[in-house]
N, C-alpha and C positions, 0 to 999 in steps of 0.2 A: 561716295563709299562704294566699295565693291567687295567681292569675296576674295579670300586669301588662302592659299595652300600653306598649311603649317605642318612642319615635320617635327615630331617629338621623338627623341631617342632616349633609351634608358640611361639614366645618370648613375652615379655611384650609389649603391644600395647594399644592404647586407646580402652577402652571397654574390655580389657583383662589384668588387672593389674598384674596378676600372670602368664600370658601366658596361654597356653592350650596344654598339651602334646598329646591330642587326635586329634589335627589338625596339618596337615603338609604334607610333601611330602617324598616319598621314591624314590630316583633317582639312576639309574645305570649310572655312569659317567666315562668318560675317563680322569683320572687324571695323571699328571706327578709326578715326585718324590717330587716336592714342594707342591703338593695338588692343583694345578691349572688345569683347563680344557685344554686338549690337542686336538686341532682341527684336527690334522692329525690322531690321534688315533680314534677320533670320526668318521672321514670319512671312516676308515677301519671297523668300528663296528656300523654303524648307527642304524641298526635294534635291536641291543642289548642294546642301550642307551635309557632306558625307564624311565618314570616318572609315579608315582601313587600319586594322591592327595587323602589324607584320612581325614575324618571328622566324627563326631558323626552322622550328618545328612546324610543319604545314598544318598540323591539327590546331595550332594556336591562332592561325590566320583567320580573320573575320572581316566582313564588310557590313557597314551599318550606316546609321544617320546620326548627326548631331541633334540632340533633342533638348528641349527646355520644358520643364514642368514646375510650376510654382516658383519660378525664379531660380531654379537649380538646373545645371547643365548635366547631361548624361550622354554616354555613347550607347545608342540603342541598336541592338542586333535582332534580326527578325527570325533567326533559326535557333532552335533549342540547343543544338550542339555547339553554337558559338558562345553560349553562356548568357547570363542575365545582363541587363543594362549595367554599365559601369559608371558610377557617379564620379564626377571630377571635383575634387575638393576646392570650393570657393572659386571656381573657374570664372565667374562673373566679376570677381575682384582682381583678377590677374591681367597683366598686359602680356600679350603673346608676341614677344619680340625675341630675336636671337639672343640666347644667353639666359632667358628667364626660365624658371623652374615651375613644374606643375605636378601635383600629387594625384594619382589615379588609383582608385580602389579596383583592383583587377577582378576578373571573373572568378578567380580562385579565392577571393576575399582578402588578398594581401594588398596593402597599399604600397605603391612604389613611386619613386620620384623620377620624372622625366625632364629633360632639358630641351628647349626649343632650339633646334639646330639649323633650321632654315625657314624662310618665309618667301612666298612669291605670289604676287597678284594674279588672279585668274579672271577670265572674262566670261 
């Protein structure tokens, strides 16, 4: 097992009928052979499991870490202006393969759906 870069792009949502490929997340995640998050591999590589929120508006861009607390996964940001941790709905239950969908509760408290648009193994 190794770490995988997963790119999530905004899928169709209210206010975004065609989605928005310029909004999303780039995550370095510890995935098992089935494309699911592996908590043991995460524990061994916490500092390398990163998240970057990207958007056209520079004020929405943020860097952080993929975090696990009590069996729940979060995007953790270390600066107040980047917003609070973002919980990812049932991320432990999802496969993160191209074409799969993930719901993320945004820093503005709105839950939006993202699609896995690409994955790539990293060393």
